[in-house]
C-alpha positions in Angstrom: -15.5 10.4 -20.7 -13.0 11.5 -18.0 -10.1 10.3 -20.1 -11.3 12.3 -23.2 -11.5 15.6 -21.1 -8.1 14.9 -19.5 -6.6 14.3 -23.0 -8.1 17.6 -24.2 -6.7 19.4 -21.2 -3.2 18.0 -22.0 -3.4 19.3 -25.6 -4.1 22.9 -24.5 -0.8 24.4 -23.2 1.5 23.3 -20.4 0.4 20.4 -18.3 -1.1 21.5 -15.0 -0.1 19.6 -11.8 -1.8 16.3 -11.5 -3.2 16.4 -15.0 -1.4 13.1 -16.0 -2.0 11.6 -12.6 -5.7 12.0 -13.0 -5.5 10.8 -16.6 -3.5 7.6 -15.4 -5.9 7.0 -12.6 -8.7 7.2 -15.0 -7.1 4.6 -17.3 -6.4 2.3 -14.2 -10.1 2.2 -13.7 -10.6 1.0 -17.2 -7.9 -1.6 -16.9 -5.5 0.1 -19.2 -2.4 -0.4 -17.0 0.2 0.2 -19.6 -1.3 3.5 -20.7 -1.7 4.5 -17.0 2.0 3.8 -16.4 2.9 6.1 -19.2 0.7 8.8 -17.9 2.2 8.5 -14.4 5.8 8.7 -16.0 4.6 11.8 -18.0 3.3 13.4 -14.7 6.9 12.8 -13.2 8.5 14.4 -16.3 6.6 17.7 -15.4 6.4 17.2 -11.6 9.1 14.9 -10.3 7.6 15.2 -6.7 4.3 13.8 -7.6 4.0 11.3 -4.8 0.7 9.9 -6.3 2.4 9.1 -9.6 5.3 7.7 -7.7 3.1 5.4 -5.5 1.0 4.3 -8.4 4.0 3.3 -10.4 5.3 1.3 -7.4 2.1 -0.5 -7.3 2.0 -1.2 -10.9 5.6 -2.5 -11.0 4.9 -4.8 -7.9 1.9 -6.2 -9.8 4.2 -6.8 -12.8 6.9 -8.4 -10.6 9.3 -5.8 -11.3 10.6 -5.6 -7.6 13.6 -3.3 -8.2 11.3 -0.8 -9.8 8.5 -1.2 -7.2 11.2 -0.5 -4.5 12.7 2.5 -6.4 9.3 4.3 -7.0 7.8 3.4 -3.7 10.8 4.6 -1.8 10.8 7.9 -3.7 7.1 8.3 -2.9 7.8 7.8 0.9 10.6 10.4 0.8 8.3 12.9 -0.8 5.3 12.0 1.4 5.8 9.7 4.3 2.1 9.0 4.8 1.4 6.7 1.6 0.1 3.4 2.8 0.3 2.0 -0.8 3.9 2.9 -1.1 5.0 1.1 1.9 2.9 -1.9 1.0 4.6 -2.2 -2.5 8.0 -1.6 -1.0 7.5 -4.0 1.9 6.2 -6.8 -0.3 8.8 -6.5 -2.9 11.6 -6.8 -0.2 9.8 -9.8 1.1 9.5 -11.4 -2.3 13.3 -10.8 -2.8 13.7 -12.8 0.5 14.9 -9.7 2.6 12.7 -10.3 5.6 14.5 -7.7 7.7 14.1 -4.8 5.2 10.5 -5.9 4.6 9.8 -5.8 8.3 11.6 -2.4 8.7 9.5 -0.9 5.8 6.2 -2.2 7.3 7.0 -1.0 10.8 7.7 2.5 9.5 4.5 2.5 7.4 2.5 1.4 10.6 4.1 4.2 12.6 3.6 6.9 9.9 0.2 5.9 8.6 -1.6 4.7 11.7 -5.1 3.2 11.1 -4.7 3.8 7.4 -2.2 1.0 7.4 -4.4 -2.0 8.4 -3.3 -4.1 5.5 0.3 -3.3 6.1 -0.1 -4.4 9.7 -1.6 -7.7 8.5 1.4 -8.3 6.4 3.8 -7.3 9.1 1.9 -9.7 11.4 2.7 -12.5 8.9 6.4 -11.6 9.0 6.5 -11.6 12.7 4.8 -14.9 12.9 7.1 -16.3 10.4 10.2 -15.3 12.4 8.7 -16.5 15.7 7.5 -13.1 17.2 4.0 -14.4 18.2 3.3 -11.8 20.8 3.9 -8.9 18.2 2.0 -10.8 15.5 -1.0 -11.1 17.9 -0.9 -7.4 18.7 -0.8 -6.6 15.0 -3.8 -8.8 14.2 -5.8 -7.4 17.1 -5.0 -4.0 15.9 -7.0 -4.8 12.7 -9.8 -6.4 14.5 -10.1 -3.4 17.0 -8.7 -0.3 15.2 -7.3 2.3 17.6 -6.9 5.9 17.5 -5.4 7.4 14.2 -1.8 8.2 14.3 -0.6 11.4 15.9 1.4 12.1 12.7 -0.1 14.2 10.0 -2.3 12.0 8.0 -1.8 11.2 4.3 -4.3 13.0 1.9 -6.8 11.0 -0.2 -5.1 10.7 -3.5 -5.9 9.2 -6.9 -4.3 6.1 -6.2 -5.6 2.5 -7.1 -8.5 1.6 -5.1 -7.8 -0.1 -1.8 -9.2 -3.2 -3.1 -7.4 -3.2 -6.3 -4.1 -2.2 -4.7 -4.1 -4.7 -1.9 -6.4 -7.5 -3.5 -8.5 -7.5 -0.4 -11.6 -5.8 0.8 -12.3 -4.9 4.5 -14.4 -7.8 5.5 -11.8 -10.2 4.0 -9.0 -8.3 5.8 -10.8 -9.0 9.1 -11.3 -12.6 8.2 -7.5 -12.9 7.4 -6.6 -11.2 10.7 -8.8 -13.8 12.6 -7.0 -16.4 10.6 -3.6 -15.0 11.6 -4.7 -14.8 15.2 -5.9 -18.3 15.1 -2.4 -19.3 14.0 -0.9 -17.4 17.0 -3.3 -19.2 19.4 -2.8 -22.5 18.0 1.0 -22.1 18.3 0.3 -21.6 21.9 -1.7 -24.7 22.1 -4.8 -22.6 23.0 -6.9 -24.5 20.4 -10.3 -23.9 22.3 -9.7 -20.2 22.8 -12.1 -17.7 21.2 -12.0 -14.0 21.1 -14.9 -11.8 21.1 -14.8 -8.6 19.0 
């Protein structure tokens, strides 16, 4: 029903801001990813600074393994609105899959600083990179930040947007994220030979 209403709005005059963003988001919810991608592109034709369309395009390109496009659209979204967790996640993962650990770590670190508590999944990914390159202390800190979230960042927070749901965007729900953080922390402690250590949260 929402798709039909947004399509009707598009037929009546000049498209208003976010019209195609909302239409694309509605199509994402129906699993119509290709049509959604076209809608996000149409939003950018009318409103090139639509960070929601840019972030969604980055996520879609990442899911389709188009790493260059994921980086391009995600980087543009970050330039327009530096508080978009999904954009940092898509760009950081794309760099990681291209084998550029340094850039991936840099993107995730920037996302963590800008997005604060909204970046828990990004912190999990960053923890994995730190562990991979031997920085167990930082990895532990990142995993613990997921298990015991701190205060929100002092930066202005990102606004709720019509983005893919967190679970769809990251492939993970909050309880699973906590389980993965415990798993990562287990690797940190096992690496220190603290096999019998337990952490209470």
